[in-house]
C-alpha positions in Angstrom: 18.2 74.2 6.8 21.9 73.0 6.1 22.7 74.6 9.6 19.8 72.7 11.3 21.0 69.3 9.9 24.6 70.4 11.0 23.4 71.1 14.6 21.6 67.7 14.8 24.6 65.7 13.5 27.0 67.6 15.9 24.7 66.8 18.9 24.4 63.1 17.8 28.0 62.4 17.2 29.5 64.6 19.9 30.5 61.8 22.2 32.6 58.6 21.4 31.2 55.2 22.5 32.7 53.7 25.6 30.6 50.5 25.9 29.5 47.5 23.8 26.5 45.4 23.6 28.3 42.6 25.9 29.2 45.3 28.4 26.4 47.9 28.2 25.4 47.6 32.0 28.7 46.3 33.4 29.0 48.9 35.9 25.8 47.9 37.7 26.2 44.1 37.3 29.6 44.5 39.2 27.9 45.6 42.2 24.3 44.0 41.9 25.3 40.6 40.9 28.1 39.3 43.0 30.1 36.1 42.3 30.8 34.9 45.9 32.9 32.0 46.5 33.3 29.3 49.2 36.4 27.6 50.9 39.8 28.8 50.4 41.2 30.2 47.1 44.7 31.4 46.4 46.2 32.9 43.3 50.1 33.1 42.7 51.7 34.7 39.7 55.2 35.0 38.7 56.3 37.5 36.0 59.3 35.8 34.4 59.8 38.2 31.7 58.2 41.3 30.1 56.6 38.7 27.9 55.8 35.7 29.9 53.9 35.0 33.2 52.9 32.0 35.1 50.2 31.5 37.6 48.8 28.8 39.8 45.2 29.2 41.2 43.9 26.8 43.9 40.4 26.4 45.3 39.5 24.1 48.2 36.4 23.5 49.9 34.4 20.7 51.9 33.5 18.9 48.5 35.8 20.3 45.9 39.4 20.8 45.1 40.2 22.7 42.1 43.9 23.4 40.8 44.7 25.2 37.6 48.0 26.4 36.1 48.3 29.2 33.6 51.0 30.4 31.3 50.5 33.8 29.5 52.5 35.3 26.5 52.3 38.7 25.4 54.0 40.0 22.1 53.1 43.5 20.8 49.4 43.2 19.9 49.1 39.4 20.6 48.0 37.9 24.0 48.1 34.3 24.4 47.1 32.3 27.6 47.1 28.3 28.1 45.8 26.5 31.1 45.4 22.9 32.6 43.4 21.8 35.5 43.7 18.8 37.8 41.3 16.8 35.6 43.6 17.4 32.6 41.1 19.7 30.9 43.2 22.0 28.5 42.2 25.6 27.8 43.8 28.2 25.4 42.7 31.7 25.1 44.0 34.4 22.6 43.5 37.8 21.5 44.9 40.0 18.7 44.5 43.7 18.1 45.0 45.1 14.5 43.9 48.8 14.2 40.3 48.7 15.2 39.8 44.9 14.7 40.1 42.7 17.7 40.0 38.9 17.4 39.5 36.5 20.1 39.4 32.8 20.5 38.8 30.3 23.3 39.2 26.5 23.0 38.7 24.0 25.6 39.7 20.3 25.2 38.5 17.9 27.7 39.5 14.4 28.9 37.3 12.8 26.3 38.9 14.9 23.6 35.4 16.9 23.2 36.3 20.4 21.9 34.6 23.6 22.8 35.5 26.5 20.5 34.4 30.1 20.4 35.8 32.6 17.9 35.0 36.3 18.3 35.7 39.2 16.1 35.0 42.8 17.3 35.2 46.0 15.1 35.6 49.2 17.1 35.1 52.7 15.7 34.6 55.9 17.4 30.8 56.0 17.5 29.8 52.4 17.2 31.1 48.8 17.4 30.1 45.4 16.2 30.8 41.9 17.2 30.4 38.5 15.4 30.7 35.3 17.4 31.0 31.5 16.2 30.3 29.1 19.1 31.1 25.3 18.6 29.7 23.3 21.8 31.7 20.4 23.0 28.5 18.2 22.0 28.8 15.4 19.5 26.5 16.3 16.6 25.6 19.9 17.9 25.6 22.6 15.2 27.4 25.8 15.5 25.8 28.9 17.3 26.1 32.1 15.5 25.9 35.7 17.5 26.1 39.1 16.0 25.5 42.5 18.0 25.8 46.2 17.2 25.9 49.1 19.5 25.6 52.8 18.3 26.4 56.0 20.2 23.7 58.7 19.5 24.5 61.7 21.8 24.3 60.7 25.5 22.4 57.4 24.4 23.7 54.3 23.2 21.3 51.8 21.5 21.9 48.2 20.5 20.8 44.9 19.1 21.9 41.2 19.0 20.7 38.1 17.0 21.3 34.5 17.9 21.1 31.7 15.5 21.1 28.1 16.6 19.7 25.5 14.5 16.2 26.4 13.8 16.1 28.9 16.8 16.7 32.7 16.1 16.7 35.0 19.1 16.6 39.0 19.3 17.6 41.4 22.0 17.7 44.8 22.2 19.4 47.2 24.8 19.6 51.0 25.7 21.9 53.0 27.7 22.0 56.7 28.9 24.7 58.4 30.6 24.1 61.4 32.9 26.3 63.3 35.2 27.6 60.5 37.5 24.8 58.2 36.6 24.0 55.3 34.2 20.5 54.1 33.3 20.0 50.8 31.2 17.1 49.0 29.9 17.3 45.7 28.0 14.8 43.3 26.1 16.3 39.8 26.1 14.6 37.6 23.5 11.3 39.2 23.8 11.0 37.4 27.2 12.8 39.2 30.0 12.8 43.1 30.5 15.5 44.5 32.7 16.1 48.0 34.1 19.4 49.0 35.8 20.4 52.2 37.3 24.0 53.2 38.6 25.0 56.2 40.6 28.1 57.6 41.8 27.4 59.3 45.1 30.8 60.3 45.9 34.5 59.6 45.0 34.3 56.5 47.4 30.7 55.4 47.2 28.7 53.9 44.2 25.1 52.4 44.4 23.1 50.4 41.9 19.7 48.8 41.5 18.3 46.4 38.9 14.8 45.1 38.3 13.7 42.5 35.9 10.5 40.9 35.0 9.4 38.0 32.4 6.3 36.7 30.5 5.4 34.8 33.7 5.3 38.2 35.4 8.0 37.2 38.3 10.0 40.2 39.4 13.6 39.9 40.5 15.6 42.7 41.8 19.0 43.5 43.2 20.3 46.3 45.2 24.2 47.0 45.5 26.5 49.3 47.3 30.2 49.7 46.6 32.9 51.7 48.9 36.2 51.8 47.5 39.8 53.5 47.9 43.1 53.1 46.7 43.7 50.4 49.1 40.7 48.2 48.6 37.0 47.8 48.2 34.0 46.3 49.9 30.8 45.4 47.7 27.5 44.2 49.2 24.3 43.5 47.5 20.9 41.8 48.5 18.4 40.3 46.0 14.6 39.4 45.9 15.2 36.2 48.0 16.7 38.3 50.8 20.2 37.0 50.4 23.0 39.3 51.3 26.2 38.9 49.3 29.6 40.7 50.3 33.0 41.0 48.8 36.0 42.4 50.5 39.2 43.2 48.8 42.3 44.6 50.7 45.6 45.4 49.3 47.8 44.5 52.1 51.0 45.4 50.4 52.5 45.7 46.9 51.5 42.7 45.1 49.5 41.0 47.9 45.7 41.3 48.2 43.4 39.7 50.6 39.9 38.6 49.5 36.9 37.8 51.7 33.6 36.4 50.4 30.3 35.6 52.2 26.6 35.0 51.5 23.8 34.6 54.1 20.1 34.6 54.4 17.5 32.9 56.0 18.6 29.4 55.0 21.9 30.3 53.5 25.2 30.9 55.0 28.6 30.3 53.3 31.9 32.0 53.2 35.2 32.0 51.6 38.6 33.5 52.0 41.9 33.9 50.0 44.7 35.9 48.5 46.4 36.9 45.3 50.1 37.5 45.4 52.0 38.8 42.4 55.7 39.0 42.1 
């Protein structure tokens, strides 16, 4: 009997966890839900010292002009980043790692002095991880939002749950993840309203594919199909959704520190595109 329980235990705890509740389907989302952009986007970064970097990001289009300046500081287990944009909105982010405890914070101060704050604490262990968040919206009179989630590795399966508390509202979500040989399958039930199934497959060393399907209480079905081709020099990702809109992102490393980006989205009544570059020195 003891040997039986020992075998069960060795099977359930043979693999270390390599995901979290917030990233359980990240591989598939990265190719089936693309964040395309329009206009011209540039990002220039200068590493001043091993502990300090400054960056400037500019996005320009027909009806927008966004400019952001960043300063990033890194000291041992502490990472701190501040930024300000053309509307004088100030942001500060920070992360601190102590053993298996990761603390994050994010604060946004608007022109009207409204303050958004999010504090997050992650506890990472070999076979499980837990996250607690406190969010204070930048709305006068709004109460804090509390979020807690947990993810447990059991053999090749990861199971997790999340609870959200906001005023009188309580939301529950559950996720599952199965890792096979060259494939990842996930399922999620978001607040007993939306059921989603994702499948991610590595076809070769340069090609990955993914598919997602979701449905809600109104029985509407959404889907997405994505393909990624990648090499050491760059990558191209394309996906199509249930509205028959095709999105494409192309990244090409032209030289050391210089990367070209292209983005487009088109369908029956949609066509927009953007391009830009990232330069680091």
